[in-house]
C-alpha positions as CSV (number, residue, x, y, z in Angstrom):
1,M,0.0,0.0,0.0
2,I,1.3,3.4,-1.0
3,R,1.2,6.2,1.6
4,E,1.8,9.9,1.8
5,G,5.5,10.7,1.5
6,D,6.4,7.6,-0.5
7,R,8.5,7.8,-3.6
8,V,6.7,6.5,-6.6
9,R,6.9,5.9,-10.3
10,V,4.0,6.2,-12.7
11,V,3.3,2.9,-14.4
12,P,0.1,3.0,-16.7
13,R,-1.5,-0.3,-16.0
14,E,-5.1,0.9,-16.8
15,P,-6.2,3.4,-19.4
16,S,-5.9,6.7,-17.7
17,P,-4.9,9.9,-19.5
18,P,-2.7,11.2,-16.6
19,A,-0.9,7.8,-16.2
20,Q,-0.2,7.6,-19.9
21,K,1.0,11.2,-20.2
22,F,3.3,10.9,-17.2
23,A,4.5,7.3,-17.7
24,N,7.8,6.4,-16.0
25,Q,8.1,9.7,-14.2
26,K,9.0,9.7,-10.5
27,G,7.7,11.8,-7.6
28,Y,6.4,11.9,-4.1
29,V,2.9,11.3,-2.9
30,T,1.7,14.5,-1.2
31,M,-1.9,13.6,-0.3
32,T,-4.5,10.9,-0.6
33,S,-8.2,11.3,-1.1
34,P,-11.2,8.9,-1.3
35,S,-13.2,8.8,-4.5
36,I,-16.0,6.7,-5.9
37,Y,-13.4,4.9,-8.0
38,G,-11.1,4.1,-5.0
39,P,-8.4,6.2,-3.4
40,L,-6.7,8.9,-5.4
41,L,-3.0,9.6,-4.7
42,F,-1.7,13.1,-5.5
43,V,1.8,13.1,-6.7
44,Q,4.3,15.9,-7.0
45,L,6.4,14.8,-10.0
46,D,10.1,15.6,-10.1
47,N,10.1,17.5,-13.4
48,N,6.9,19.4,-12.7
49,L,8.2,22.9,-12.1
50,D,4.7,24.4,-11.8
51,G,4.3,22.7,-8.4
52,I,1.0,21.1,-9.3
53,D,0.1,17.8,-7.8
54,I,-1.4,15.2,-10.2
55,A,-4.0,12.7,-9.1
56,F,-3.5,9.0,-9.9
57,E,-5.2,5.8,-9.0
58,E,-3.0,3.5,-6.9
59,V,-3.0,0.8,-9.5
60,N,-1.0,3.2,-11.8
61,L,1.8,3.8,-9.3
62,E,4.6,1.7,-7.9
63,E,6.9,2.4,-5.0
64,V,10.5,3.2,-6.0
65,P,13.1,1.4,-3.9
66,P,15.5,3.8,-2.1
67,L,18.5,2.5,-3.9
68,E,17.0,3.0,-7.3
69,D,16.4,6.7,-6.9
């Protein structure tokens, strides 16, 4: 289970426009929120200079091991 503060990579496993657009990018989970489709995880991507968090379903994220970063 992915939690706030975890380092993650976007891996598009289900058809989702944000997951496909930001595939293979890394960032940190800043917030979680319930939704009718399951929990949404808001991620601050490393190369997002605008400071905007992007919402992903948990199935489209994977934790990044500390040594891989």
